[in-house]
All heavy atoms as atom14 arrays in JSON, in Angstrom:
{
  "sequence": "MIFVWERRLTATPTEADRAWARELGDACATVGVDVRGQLISHRDGVCWFAADDYL",
  "atom14_mask": [
    [1, 1, 1, 1, 1, 1, 1, 1, 0, 0, 0, 0, 0, 0],
    [1, 1, 1, 1, 1, 1, 1, 1, 0, 0, 0, 0, 0, 0],
    [1, 1, 1, 1, 1, 1, 1, 1, 1, 1, 1, 0, 0, 0],
    [1, 1, 1, 1, 1, 1, 1, 0, 0, 0, 0, 0, 0, 0],
    [1, 1, 1, 1, 1, 1, 1, 1, 1, 1, 1, 1, 1, 1],
    [1, 1, 1, 1, 1, 1, 1, 1, 1, 0, 0, 0, 0, 0],
    [1, 1, 1, 1, 1, 1, 1, 1, 1, 1, 1, 0, 0, 0],
    [1, 1, 1, 1, 1, 1, 1, 1, 1, 1, 1, 0, 0, 0],
    [1, 1, 1, 1, 1, 1, 1, 1, 0, 0, 0, 0, 0, 0],
    [1, 1, 1, 1, 1, 1, 1, 0, 0, 0, 0, 0, 0, 0],
    [1, 1, 1, 1, 1, 0, 0, 0, 0, 0, 0, 0, 0, 0],
    [1, 1, 1, 1, 1, 1, 1, 0, 0, 0, 0, 0, 0, 0],
    [1, 1, 1, 1, 1, 1, 1, 0, 0, 0, 0, 0, 0, 0],
    [1, 1, 1, 1, 1, 1, 1, 0, 0, 0, 0, 0, 0, 0],
    [1, 1, 1, 1, 1, 1, 1, 1, 1, 0, 0, 0, 0, 0],
    [1, 1, 1, 1, 1, 0, 0, 0, 0, 0, 0, 0, 0, 0],
    [1, 1, 1, 1, 1, 1, 1, 1, 0, 0, 0, 0, 0, 0],
    [1, 1, 1, 1, 1, 1, 1, 1, 1, 1, 1, 0, 0, 0],
    [1, 1, 1, 1, 1, 0, 0, 0, 0, 0, 0, 0, 0, 0],
    [1, 1, 1, 1, 1, 1, 1, 1, 1, 1, 1, 1, 1, 1],
    [1, 1, 1, 1, 1, 0, 0, 0, 0, 0, 0, 0, 0, 0],
    [1, 1, 1, 1, 1, 1, 1, 1, 1, 1, 1, 0, 0, 0],
    [1, 1, 1, 1, 1, 1, 1, 1, 1, 0, 0, 0, 0, 0],
    [1, 1, 1, 1, 1, 1, 1, 1, 0, 0, 0, 0, 0, 0],
    [1, 1, 1, 1, 0, 0, 0, 0, 0, 0, 0, 0, 0, 0],
    [1, 1, 1, 1, 1, 1, 1, 1, 0, 0, 0, 0, 0, 0],
    [1, 1, 1, 1, 1, 0, 0, 0, 0, 0, 0, 0, 0, 0],
    [1, 1, 1, 1, 1, 1, 0, 0, 0, 0, 0, 0, 0, 0],
    [1, 1, 1, 1, 1, 0, 0, 0, 0, 0, 0, 0, 0, 0],
    [1, 1, 1, 1, 1, 1, 1, 0, 0, 0, 0, 0, 0, 0],
    [1, 1, 1, 1, 1, 1, 1, 0, 0, 0, 0, 0, 0, 0],
    [1, 1, 1, 1, 0, 0, 0, 0, 0, 0, 0, 0, 0, 0],
    [1, 1, 1, 1, 1, 1, 1, 0, 0, 0, 0, 0, 0, 0],
    [1, 1, 1, 1, 1, 1, 1, 1, 0, 0, 0, 0, 0, 0],
    [1, 1, 1, 1, 1, 1, 1, 0, 0, 0, 0, 0, 0, 0],
    [1, 1, 1, 1, 1, 1, 1, 1, 1, 1, 1, 0, 0, 0],
    [1, 1, 1, 1, 0, 0, 0, 0, 0, 0, 0, 0, 0, 0],
    [1, 1, 1, 1, 1, 1, 1, 1, 1, 0, 0, 0, 0, 0],
    [1, 1, 1, 1, 1, 1, 1, 1, 0, 0, 0, 0, 0, 0],
    [1, 1, 1, 1, 1, 1, 1, 1, 0, 0, 0, 0, 0, 0],
    [1, 1, 1, 1, 1, 1, 0, 0, 0, 0, 0, 0, 0, 0],
    [1, 1, 1, 1, 1, 1, 1, 1, 1, 1, 0, 0, 0, 0],
    [1, 1, 1, 1, 1, 1, 1, 1, 1, 1, 1, 0, 0, 0],
    [1, 1, 1, 1, 1, 1, 1, 1, 0, 0, 0, 0, 0, 0],
    [1, 1, 1, 1, 0, 0, 0, 0, 0, 0, 0, 0, 0, 0],
    [1, 1, 1, 1, 1, 1, 1, 0, 0, 0, 0, 0, 0, 0],
    [1, 1, 1, 1, 1, 1, 0, 0, 0, 0, 0, 0, 0, 0],
    [1, 1, 1, 1, 1, 1, 1, 1, 1, 1, 1, 1, 1, 1],
    [1, 1, 1, 1, 1, 1, 1, 1, 1, 1, 1, 0, 0, 0],
    [1, 1, 1, 1, 1, 0, 0, 0, 0, 0, 0, 0, 0, 0],
    [1, 1, 1, 1, 1, 0, 0, 0, 0, 0, 0, 0, 0, 0],
    [1, 1, 1, 1, 1, 1, 1, 1, 0, 0, 0, 0, 0, 0],
    [1, 1, 1, 1, 1, 1, 1, 1, 0, 0, 0, 0, 0, 0],
    [1, 1, 1, 1, 1, 1, 1, 1, 1, 1, 1, 1, 0, 0],
    [1, 1, 1, 1, 1, 1, 1, 1, 0, 0, 0, 0, 0, 0]
  ],
  "atom14_positions": [
    [[5.99, 6.45, 102.32], [4.91, 7.38, 102.43], [4.15, 7.28, 101.2], [4.59, 7.16, 100.11], [5.46, 8.82, 102.59], [4.53, 9.94, 102.79], [3.66, 9.9, 104.37], [5.12, 10.24, 105.45], [0.0, 0.0, 0.0], [0.0, 0.0, 0.0], [0.0, 0.0, 0.0], [0.0, 0.0, 0.0], [0.0, 0.0, 0.0], [0.0, 0.0, 0.0]],
    [[2.82, 7.32, 101.37], [1.91, 7.36, 100.24], [1.03, 8.67, 100.42], [0.48, 8.84, 101.58], [0.96, 6.14, 100.24], [1.79, 4.88, 99.96], [-0.11, 6.37, 99.17], [1.06, 3.64, 100.02], [0.0, 0.0, 0.0], [0.0, 0.0, 0.0], [0.0, 0.0, 0.0], [0.0, 0.0, 0.0], [0.0, 0.0, 0.0], [0.0, 0.0, 0.0]],
    [[0.87, 9.39, 99.47], [0.02, 10.63, 99.4], [-1.18, 10.38, 98.55], [-1.15, 9.82, 97.52], [0.78, 11.83, 98.89], [1.94, 12.19, 99.77], [3.28, 11.75, 99.47], [1.77, 12.89, 100.95], [4.34, 12.15, 100.31], [2.85, 13.35, 101.79], [4.05, 12.9, 101.43], [0.0, 0.0, 0.0], [0.0, 0.0, 0.0], [0.0, 0.0, 0.0]],
    [[-2.33, 10.87, 99.11], [-3.53, 10.82, 98.36], [-3.99, 12.26, 98.06], [-4.24, 12.97, 99.04], [-4.64, 10.01, 99.08], [-5.91, 10.03, 98.36], [-4.14, 8.63, 99.36], [0.0, 0.0, 0.0], [0.0, 0.0, 0.0], [0.0, 0.0, 0.0], [0.0, 0.0, 0.0], [0.0, 0.0, 0.0], [0.0, 0.0, 0.0], [0.0, 0.0, 0.0]],
    [[-4.13, 12.62, 96.85], [-4.65, 13.94, 96.45], [-6.22, 13.79, 96.26], [-6.68, 12.87, 95.6], [-4.11, 14.35, 95.06], [-2.52, 14.52, 95.06], [-1.69, 13.51, 95.23], [-1.8, 15.7, 95.09], [-0.43, 14.07, 95.23], [-0.48, 15.37, 95.18], [-2.24, 17.14, 94.97], [0.44, 16.37, 95.15], [-1.24, 18.01, 95.02], [0.05, 17.64, 95.09]],
    [[-6.85, 14.71, 96.84], [-8.3, 14.67, 96.72], [-8.81, 15.55, 95.61], [-8.38, 16.74, 95.55], [-9.02, 15.13, 98.01], [-10.49, 14.94, 97.96], [-11.1, 15.43, 99.28], [-10.54, 15.84, 100.17], [-12.44, 15.25, 99.43], [0.0, 0.0, 0.0], [0.0, 0.0, 0.0], [0.0, 0.0, 0.0], [0.0, 0.0, 0.0], [0.0, 0.0, 0.0]],
    [[-9.62, 15.05, 94.71], [-10.16, 15.78, 93.63], [-11.63, 15.55, 93.54], [-12.13, 14.47, 93.46], [-9.47, 15.24, 92.27], [-10.24, 15.65, 91.05], [-9.43, 16.54, 90.07], [-8.06, 16.47, 90.18], [-7.13, 17.47, 90.48], [-7.73, 18.55, 90.94], [-5.84, 17.29, 90.48], [0.0, 0.0, 0.0], [0.0, 0.0, 0.0], [0.0, 0.0, 0.0]],
    [[-12.37, 16.73, 93.54], [-13.86, 16.61, 93.55], [-14.27, 16.08, 92.26], [-15.52, 15.5, 92.19], [-14.34, 17.88, 93.86], [-14.21, 18.34, 95.26], [-14.96, 19.68, 95.48], [-14.82, 20.01, 96.99], [-15.62, 20.7, 97.56], [-16.68, 21.25, 96.96], [-15.36, 21.04, 98.85], [0.0, 0.0, 0.0], [0.0, 0.0, 0.0], [0.0, 0.0, 0.0]],
    [[-13.68, 16.38, 91.14], [-14.2, 16.0, 89.79], [-13.52, 14.81, 89.28], [-13.56, 13.68, 89.85], [-14.19, 17.09, 88.9], [-14.99, 18.4, 89.38], [-14.84, 19.58, 88.45], [-16.53, 17.96, 89.45], [0.0, 0.0, 0.0], [0.0, 0.0, 0.0], [0.0, 0.0, 0.0], [0.0, 0.0, 0.0], [0.0, 0.0, 0.0], [0.0, 0.0, 0.0]],
    [[-12.77, 15.04, 88.23], [-12.07, 13.9, 87.54], [-10.71, 13.66, 88.06], [-10.14, 14.41, 88.82], [-12.03, 14.17, 85.98], [-11.14, 15.22, 85.87], [-13.37, 14.44, 85.35], [0.0, 0.0, 0.0], [0.0, 0.0, 0.0], [0.0, 0.0, 0.0], [0.0, 0.0, 0.0], [0.0, 0.0, 0.0], [0.0, 0.0, 0.0], [0.0, 0.0, 0.0]],
    [[-10.07, 12.66, 87.67], [-8.73, 12.16, 88.1], [-7.65, 12.81, 87.23], [-6.49, 12.65, 87.44], [-8.6, 10.69, 88.04], [0.0, 0.0, 0.0], [0.0, 0.0, 0.0], [0.0, 0.0, 0.0], [0.0, 0.0, 0.0], [0.0, 0.0, 0.0], [0.0, 0.0, 0.0], [0.0, 0.0, 0.0], [0.0, 0.0, 0.0], [0.0, 0.0, 0.0]],
    [[-8.05, 13.59, 86.22], [-7.01, 14.06, 85.29], [-6.14, 15.18, 85.95], [-6.61, 16.14, 86.43], [-7.76, 14.77, 84.06], [-8.59, 13.81, 83.49], [-6.78, 15.25, 83.15], [0.0, 0.0, 0.0], [0.0, 0.0, 0.0], [0.0, 0.0, 0.0], [0.0, 0.0, 0.0], [0.0, 0.0, 0.0], [0.0, 0.0, 0.0], [0.0, 0.0, 0.0]],
    [[-4.83, 14.91, 86.02], [-3.99, 15.79, 86.76], [-3.81, 17.1, 85.95], [-3.75, 17.11, 84.71], [-2.65, 15.14, 86.85], [-2.83, 13.8, 86.28], [-4.11, 13.67, 85.56], [0.0, 0.0, 0.0], [0.0, 0.0, 0.0], [0.0, 0.0, 0.0], [0.0, 0.0, 0.0], [0.0, 0.0, 0.0], [0.0, 0.0, 0.0], [0.0, 0.0, 0.0]],
    [[-3.67, 18.23, 86.59], [-3.51, 19.54, 86.04], [-2.0, 19.88, 86.05], [-1.2, 19.17, 86.72], [-4.28, 20.63, 86.69], [-3.71, 20.78, 88.01], [-5.83, 20.26, 86.78], [0.0, 0.0, 0.0], [0.0, 0.0, 0.0], [0.0, 0.0, 0.0], [0.0, 0.0, 0.0], [0.0, 0.0, 0.0], [0.0, 0.0, 0.0], [0.0, 0.0, 0.0]],
    [[-1.62, 20.93, 85.41], [-0.19, 21.32, 85.46], [0.19, 21.71, 86.87], [1.3, 21.41, 87.34], [0.06, 22.52, 84.49], [1.53, 22.73, 84.4], [2.34, 21.57, 83.92], [1.9, 20.78, 83.06], [3.4, 21.34, 84.42], [0.0, 0.0, 0.0], [0.0, 0.0, 0.0], [0.0, 0.0, 0.0], [0.0, 0.0, 0.0], [0.0, 0.0, 0.0]],
    [[-0.83, 22.38, 87.59], [-0.63, 22.74, 89.06], [-0.37, 21.42, 89.87], [0.48, 21.48, 90.76], [-1.76, 23.52, 89.49], [0.0, 0.0, 0.0], [0.0, 0.0, 0.0], [0.0, 0.0, 0.0], [0.0, 0.0, 0.0], [0.0, 0.0, 0.0], [0.0, 0.0, 0.0], [0.0, 0.0, 0.0], [0.0, 0.0, 0.0], [0.0, 0.0, 0.0]],
    [[-1.23, 20.54, 89.62], [-1.0, 19.09, 90.3], [0.43, 18.63, 90.09], [1.05, 18.08, 91.01], [-2.01, 18.07, 89.84], [-3.45, 18.43, 90.06], [-3.65, 19.14, 91.14], [-4.31, 18.03, 89.31], [0.0, 0.0, 0.0], [0.0, 0.0, 0.0], [0.0, 0.0, 0.0], [0.0, 0.0, 0.0], [0.0, 0.0, 0.0], [0.0, 0.0, 0.0]],
    [[0.87, 18.69, 88.9], [2.26, 18.09, 88.54], [3.26, 18.92, 89.35], [4.29, 18.43, 89.85], [2.49, 18.21, 87.07], [1.73, 17.24, 86.3], [2.01, 17.39, 84.75], [1.02, 16.57, 84.0], [-0.08, 16.97, 83.49], [-0.49, 18.18, 83.68], [-0.93, 16.15, 82.8], [0.0, 0.0, 0.0], [0.0, 0.0, 0.0], [0.0, 0.0, 0.0]],
    [[3.13, 20.22, 89.41], [4.02, 21.07, 90.16], [4.15, 20.74, 91.59], [5.2, 20.56, 92.27], [3.79, 22.57, 89.91], [0.0, 0.0, 0.0], [0.0, 0.0, 0.0], [0.0, 0.0, 0.0], [0.0, 0.0, 0.0], [0.0, 0.0, 0.0], [0.0, 0.0, 0.0], [0.0, 0.0, 0.0], [0.0, 0.0, 0.0], [0.0, 0.0, 0.0]],
    [[2.91, 20.56, 92.16], [2.78, 20.19, 93.62], [3.41, 18.87, 93.86], [4.14, 18.58, 94.9], [1.37, 20.21, 94.08], [0.85, 21.58, 94.49], [0.06, 22.35, 93.74], [1.09, 22.14, 95.74], [-0.36, 23.5, 94.48], [0.46, 23.44, 95.73], [1.77, 21.87, 96.78], [0.48, 24.36, 96.76], [1.79, 22.78, 97.88], [1.15, 23.95, 97.85]],
    [[3.16, 17.87, 92.96], [3.61, 16.52, 93.16], [5.21, 16.51, 93.04], [5.86, 15.9, 93.82], [3.12, 15.56, 92.08], [0.0, 0.0, 0.0], [0.0, 0.0, 0.0], [0.0, 0.0, 0.0], [0.0, 0.0, 0.0], [0.0, 0.0, 0.0], [0.0, 0.0, 0.0], [0.0, 0.0, 0.0], [0.0, 0.0, 0.0], [0.0, 0.0, 0.0]],
    [[5.73, 17.29, 92.13], [7.2, 17.39, 91.84], [7.81, 17.99, 93.25], [8.76, 17.42, 93.71], [7.47, 18.3, 90.74], [8.12, 17.68, 89.61], [8.63, 18.68, 88.52], [7.78, 19.79, 88.24], [6.67, 19.85, 87.41], [6.44, 18.77, 86.75], [6.11, 20.86, 87.26], [0.0, 0.0, 0.0], [0.0, 0.0, 0.0], [0.0, 0.0, 0.0]],
    [[7.26, 19.08, 93.68], [7.88, 19.78, 94.88], [7.75, 18.88, 96.1], [8.67, 18.82, 96.89], [7.13, 21.04, 95.14], [7.31, 22.15, 94.14], [8.78, 22.6, 94.12], [9.37, 22.62, 95.12], [9.3, 22.79, 93.06], [0.0, 0.0, 0.0], [0.0, 0.0, 0.0], [0.0, 0.0, 0.0], [0.0, 0.0, 0.0], [0.0, 0.0, 0.0]],
    [[6.6, 18.17, 96.2], [6.48, 17.25, 97.37], [7.39, 16.09, 97.24], [8.14, 15.77, 98.25], [4.95, 16.69, 97.38], [4.64, 15.77, 98.54], [4.81, 16.36, 99.87], [3.18, 15.27, 98.35], [0.0, 0.0, 0.0], [0.0, 0.0, 0.0], [0.0, 0.0, 0.0], [0.0, 0.0, 0.0], [0.0, 0.0, 0.0], [0.0, 0.0, 0.0]],
    [[7.61, 15.54, 96.03], [8.61, 14.47, 95.91], [9.99, 14.9, 96.15], [10.78, 14.2, 96.87], [0.0, 0.0, 0.0], [0.0, 0.0, 0.0], [0.0, 0.0, 0.0], [0.0, 0.0, 0.0], [0.0, 0.0, 0.0], [0.0, 0.0, 0.0], [0.0, 0.0, 0.0], [0.0, 0.0, 0.0], [0.0, 0.0, 0.0], [0.0, 0.0, 0.0]],
    [[10.32, 16.13, 95.75], [11.68, 16.67, 95.92], [11.93, 16.95, 97.45], [12.97, 16.64, 98.0], [11.82, 17.94, 95.19], [12.0, 17.72, 93.62], [12.19, 16.6, 93.18], [11.85, 18.77, 92.91], [0.0, 0.0, 0.0], [0.0, 0.0, 0.0], [0.0, 0.0, 0.0], [0.0, 0.0, 0.0], [0.0, 0.0, 0.0], [0.0, 0.0, 0.0]],
    [[10.95, 17.53, 98.07], [11.07, 17.88, 99.54], [11.19, 16.52, 100.33], [12.1, 16.47, 101.25], [9.88, 18.55, 100.03], [0.0, 0.0, 0.0], [0.0, 0.0, 0.0], [0.0, 0.0, 0.0], [0.0, 0.0, 0.0], [0.0, 0.0, 0.0], [0.0, 0.0, 0.0], [0.0, 0.0, 0.0], [0.0, 0.0, 0.0], [0.0, 0.0, 0.0]],
    [[10.49, 15.55, 100.04], [10.54, 14.29, 100.7], [12.0, 13.61, 100.49], [12.62, 13.13, 101.32], [9.51, 13.23, 100.27], [7.95, 13.7, 100.89], [0.0, 0.0, 0.0], [0.0, 0.0, 0.0], [0.0, 0.0, 0.0], [0.0, 0.0, 0.0], [0.0, 0.0, 0.0], [0.0, 0.0, 0.0], [0.0, 0.0, 0.0], [0.0, 0.0, 0.0]],
    [[12.45, 13.65, 99.24], [13.81, 13.08, 98.96], [14.88, 13.86, 99.69], [15.85, 13.25, 100.2], [14.07, 13.25, 97.48], [0.0, 0.0, 0.0], [0.0, 0.0, 0.0], [0.0, 0.0, 0.0], [0.0, 0.0, 0.0], [0.0, 0.0, 0.0], [0.0, 0.0, 0.0], [0.0, 0.0, 0.0], [0.0, 0.0, 0.0], [0.0, 0.0, 0.0]],
    [[14.7, 15.2, 99.85], [15.72, 15.95, 100.53], [15.87, 15.51, 101.99], [17.02, 15.51, 102.55], [15.29, 17.46, 100.54], [15.31, 17.85, 99.1], [16.33, 18.34, 101.24], [0.0, 0.0, 0.0], [0.0, 0.0, 0.0], [0.0, 0.0, 0.0], [0.0, 0.0, 0.0], [0.0, 0.0, 0.0], [0.0, 0.0, 0.0], [0.0, 0.0, 0.0]],
    [[14.8, 15.08, 102.6], [14.9, 14.69, 103.96], [14.94, 13.23, 104.21], [14.76, 12.7, 105.32], [13.72, 15.33, 104.91], [13.87, 16.87, 104.94], [12.38, 14.87, 104.33], [0.0, 0.0, 0.0], [0.0, 0.0, 0.0], [0.0, 0.0, 0.0], [0.0, 0.0, 0.0], [0.0, 0.0, 0.0], [0.0, 0.0, 0.0], [0.0, 0.0, 0.0]],
    [[15.08, 12.49, 103.11], [15.25, 10.95, 103.19], [13.87, 10.22, 103.31], [14.0, 9.14, 103.77], [0.0, 0.0, 0.0], [0.0, 0.0, 0.0], [0.0, 0.0, 0.0], [0.0, 0.0, 0.0], [0.0, 0.0, 0.0], [0.0, 0.0, 0.0], [0.0, 0.0, 0.0], [0.0, 0.0, 0.0], [0.0, 0.0, 0.0], [0.0, 0.0, 0.0]],
    [[12.74, 10.82, 102.93], [11.57, 10.1, 103.02], [11.21, 9.46, 101.61], [11.15, 10.24, 100.62], [10.29, 11.15, 103.48], [8.95, 10.38, 103.34], [10.61, 11.61, 104.89], [0.0, 0.0, 0.0], [0.0, 0.0, 0.0], [0.0, 0.0, 0.0], [0.0, 0.0, 0.0], [0.0, 0.0, 0.0], [0.0, 0.0, 0.0], [0.0, 0.0, 0.0]],
    [[10.99, 8.23, 101.68], [10.67, 7.49, 100.4], [9.22, 7.72, 100.02], [8.32, 7.32, 100.87], [10.99, 6.03, 100.46], [12.49, 5.73, 100.58], [13.24, 6.37, 99.97], [12.77, 4.74, 101.15], [0.0, 0.0, 0.0], [0.0, 0.0, 0.0], [0.0, 0.0, 0.0], [0.0, 0.0, 0.0], [0.0, 0.0, 0.0], [0.0, 0.0, 0.0]],
    [[8.87, 8.22, 98.97], [7.52, 8.33, 98.51], [7.23, 7.1, 97.66], [7.73, 6.87, 96.61], [7.34, 9.57, 97.67], [5.86, 9.62, 97.12], [7.65, 10.84, 98.47], [0.0, 0.0, 0.0], [0.0, 0.0, 0.0], [0.0, 0.0, 0.0], [0.0, 0.0, 0.0], [0.0, 0.0, 0.0], [0.0, 0.0, 0.0], [0.0, 0.0, 0.0]],
    [[6.31, 6.22, 98.24], [5.93, 5.06, 97.48], [4.94, 5.21, 96.51], [4.78, 4.42, 95.59], [5.43, 4.04, 98.58], [6.29, 3.64, 99.7], [7.43, 2.85, 99.35], [6.91, 1.52, 98.98], [7.52, 0.63, 98.38], [8.7, 0.76, 97.94], [6.94, -0.61, 98.09], [0.0, 0.0, 0.0], [0.0, 0.0, 0.0], [0.0, 0.0, 0.0]],
    [[4.06, 6.33, 96.61], [3.17, 6.61, 95.61], [2.36, 7.92, 95.94], [2.29, 8.3, 97.0], [0.0, 0.0, 0.0], [0.0, 0.0, 0.0], [0.0, 0.0, 0.0], [0.0, 0.0, 0.0], [0.0, 0.0, 0.0], [0.0, 0.0, 0.0], [0.0, 0.0, 0.0], [0.0, 0.0, 0.0], [0.0, 0.0, 0.0], [0.0, 0.0, 0.0]],
    [[1.76, 8.4, 94.83], [0.92, 9.52, 95.05], [-0.42, 9.1, 94.27], [-0.26, 8.59, 93.06], [1.46, 10.83, 94.46], [2.69, 11.26, 95.21], [3.08, 12.68, 94.87], [2.21, 13.58, 94.73], [4.34, 12.89, 94.63], [0.0, 0.0, 0.0], [0.0, 0.0, 0.0], [0.0, 0.0, 0.0], [0.0, 0.0, 0.0], [0.0, 0.0, 0.0]],
    [[-1.6, 9.22, 94.85], [-2.75, 8.85, 94.16], [-3.79, 9.97, 94.18], [-3.65, 10.92, 94.89], [-3.36, 7.67, 95.03], [-2.62, 6.45, 95.03], [-1.67, 6.42, 96.24], [-3.57, 5.17, 95.2], [0.0, 0.0, 0.0], [0.0, 0.0, 0.0], [0.0, 0.0, 0.0], [0.0, 0.0, 0.0], [0.0, 0.0, 0.0], [0.0, 0.0, 0.0]],
    [[-4.67, 9.93, 93.2], [-5.7, 10.92, 93.22], [-7.08, 10.28, 93.48], [-7.45, 9.32, 92.82], [-5.74, 11.57, 91.71], [-4.49, 12.25, 91.37], [-7.0, 12.52, 91.68], [-4.49, 12.78, 90.0], [0.0, 0.0, 0.0], [0.0, 0.0, 0.0], [0.0, 0.0, 0.0], [0.0, 0.0, 0.0], [0.0, 0.0, 0.0], [0.0, 0.0, 0.0]],
    [[-7.74, 10.75, 94.59], [-8.97, 10.29, 94.93], [-9.97, 11.28, 94.24], [-9.93, 12.48, 94.43], [-9.12, 10.38, 96.42], [-10.47, 10.11, 96.85], [0.0, 0.0, 0.0], [0.0, 0.0, 0.0], [0.0, 0.0, 0.0], [0.0, 0.0, 0.0], [0.0, 0.0, 0.0], [0.0, 0.0, 0.0], [0.0, 0.0, 0.0], [0.0, 0.0, 0.0]],
    [[-10.93, 10.68, 93.42], [-11.79, 11.51, 92.67], [-13.27, 10.99, 92.86], [-13.48, 9.94, 93.52], [-11.47, 11.63, 91.22], [-11.21, 10.24, 90.61], [-12.14, 9.65, 89.82], [-10.07, 9.44, 90.53], [-11.79, 8.38, 89.39], [-10.46, 8.4, 89.83], [0.0, 0.0, 0.0], [0.0, 0.0, 0.0], [0.0, 0.0, 0.0], [0.0, 0.0, 0.0]],
    [[-14.16, 11.59, 92.2], [-15.57, 11.15, 92.36], [-15.94, 9.83, 92.03], [-16.87, 9.22, 92.36], [-16.52, 12.23, 91.76], [-16.46, 12.19, 90.22], [-17.43, 13.17, 89.67], [-17.26, 13.22, 88.17], [-17.76, 14.1, 87.43], [-18.45, 15.05, 87.98], [-17.56, 14.03, 86.19], [0.0, 0.0, 0.0], [0.0, 0.0, 0.0], [0.0, 0.0, 0.0]],
    [[-15.14, 9.16, 91.11], [-15.42, 7.86, 90.59], [-14.51, 6.79, 91.22], [-14.55, 5.67, 90.82], [-15.26, 7.8, 89.07], [-16.36, 8.64, 88.48], [-17.5, 8.78, 88.91], [-16.0, 9.38, 87.41], [0.0, 0.0, 0.0], [0.0, 0.0, 0.0], [0.0, 0.0, 0.0], [0.0, 0.0, 0.0], [0.0, 0.0, 0.0], [0.0, 0.0, 0.0]],
    [[-13.66, 7.21, 92.1], [-12.64, 6.22, 92.75], [-11.37, 6.83, 92.98], [-11.26, 7.95, 93.36], [0.0, 0.0, 0.0], [0.0, 0.0, 0.0], [0.0, 0.0, 0.0], [0.0, 0.0, 0.0], [0.0, 0.0, 0.0], [0.0, 0.0, 0.0], [0.0, 0.0, 0.0], [0.0, 0.0, 0.0], [0.0, 0.0, 0.0], [0.0, 0.0, 0.0]],
    [[-10.32, 5.89, 92.77], [-8.98, 6.36, 92.97], [-8.01, 5.88, 91.88], [-8.28, 4.85, 91.43], [-8.41, 5.71, 94.36], [-6.92, 6.06, 94.59], [-9.21, 6.17, 95.63], [0.0, 0.0, 0.0], [0.0, 0.0, 0.0], [0.0, 0.0, 0.0], [0.0, 0.0, 0.0], [0.0, 0.0, 0.0], [0.0, 0.0, 0.0], [0.0, 0.0, 0.0]],
    [[-7.16, 6.69, 91.55], [-6.2, 6.3, 90.45], [-4.72, 6.77, 90.82], [-4.56, 7.59, 91.6], [-6.6, 6.85, 89.07], [-6.24, 8.64, 88.97], [0.0, 0.0, 0.0], [0.0, 0.0, 0.0], [0.0, 0.0, 0.0], [0.0, 0.0, 0.0], [0.0, 0.0, 0.0], [0.0, 0.0, 0.0], [0.0, 0.0, 0.0], [0.0, 0.0, 0.0]],
    [[-3.8, 5.97, 90.22], [-2.41, 6.15, 90.5], [-1.94, 7.35, 89.82], [-2.25, 7.56, 88.6], [-1.61, 4.94, 89.97], [-0.23, 4.92, 90.33], [0.81, 5.3, 89.55], [0.31, 4.46, 91.56], [2.01, 5.06, 90.3], [1.67, 4.56, 91.51], [-0.3, 4.05, 92.77], [2.55, 4.29, 92.58], [0.54, 3.63, 93.82], [1.84, 3.73, 93.76]],
    [[-1.32, 8.22, 90.42], [-0.64, 9.5, 89.98], [0.85, 9.05, 89.71], [1.72, 9.23, 90.5], [-0.87, 10.63, 90.89], [-0.55, 11.97, 90.41], [-0.41, 12.29, 89.03], [-0.15, 12.94, 91.25], [-0.2, 13.59, 88.62], [0.07, 14.29, 90.87], [0.07, 14.58, 89.52], [0.0, 0.0, 0.0], [0.0, 0.0, 0.0], [0.0, 0.0, 0.0]],
    [[1.1, 8.57, 88.44], [2.43, 7.96, 88.13], [3.5, 9.06, 88.19], [3.24, 10.24, 87.86], [2.32, 7.35, 86.79], [0.0, 0.0, 0.0], [0.0, 0.0, 0.0], [0.0, 0.0, 0.0], [0.0, 0.0, 0.0], [0.0, 0.0, 0.0], [0.0, 0.0, 0.0], [0.0, 0.0, 0.0], [0.0, 0.0, 0.0], [0.0, 0.0, 0.0]],
    [[4.6, 8.66, 88.51], [5.81, 9.56, 88.57], [6.07, 10.22, 87.17], [6.48, 11.43, 87.18], [7.08, 8.9, 89.11], [0.0, 0.0, 0.0], [0.0, 0.0, 0.0], [0.0, 0.0, 0.0], [0.0, 0.0, 0.0], [0.0, 0.0, 0.0], [0.0, 0.0, 0.0], [0.0, 0.0, 0.0], [0.0, 0.0, 0.0], [0.0, 0.0, 0.0]],
    [[5.72, 9.48, 86.18], [5.89, 9.97, 84.77], [5.0, 11.26, 84.51], [5.23, 11.99, 83.74], [5.61, 8.96, 83.73], [6.72, 7.83, 83.67], [7.71, 8.04, 84.31], [6.4, 6.79, 83.03], [0.0, 0.0, 0.0], [0.0, 0.0, 0.0], [0.0, 0.0, 0.0], [0.0, 0.0, 0.0], [0.0, 0.0, 0.0], [0.0, 0.0, 0.0]],
    [[3.91, 11.29, 85.31], [2.99, 12.37, 85.2], [3.56, 13.66, 85.74], [3.04, 14.79, 85.49], [1.7, 12.11, 85.89], [0.94, 11.06, 85.11], [1.04, 10.84, 84.01], [-0.01, 10.4, 85.85], [0.0, 0.0, 0.0], [0.0, 0.0, 0.0], [0.0, 0.0, 0.0], [0.0, 0.0, 0.0], [0.0, 0.0, 0.0], [0.0, 0.0, 0.0]],
    [[4.64, 13.58, 86.69], [5.01, 14.84, 87.33], [6.42, 15.04, 87.29], [7.02, 16.05, 87.68], [4.44, 15.05, 88.71], [4.75, 13.83, 89.65], [5.99, 13.85, 90.5], [3.89, 12.78, 89.89], [6.3, 12.83, 91.28], [4.25, 11.8, 90.74], [5.39, 11.79, 91.44], [5.69, 10.73, 92.3], [0.0, 0.0, 0.0], [0.0, 0.0, 0.0]],
    [[7.27, 14.06, 86.83], [8.73, 14.36, 86.79], [9.19, 14.91, 85.57], [8.54, 15.0, 84.55], [9.45, 12.93, 86.91], [9.37, 12.33, 88.36], [10.08, 10.96, 88.28], [9.84, 13.18, 89.4], [0.0, 0.0, 0.0], [0.0, 0.0, 0.0], [0.0, 0.0, 0.0], [0.0, 0.0, 0.0], [0.0, 0.0, 0.0], [0.0, 0.0, 0.0]]
  ]
}
């Protein structure tokens, strides 16, 4: 599974983003869904939301 987070402004993750990403990753792991990546789609393009950013 790949998740894309939509951000209207910059790609900089907030603490709230980190919390959501952590919860989403944990929930997926609980039911056996492999999260291949989480990305942030922003006004200038798309960037990788690295696991180090939210673990």
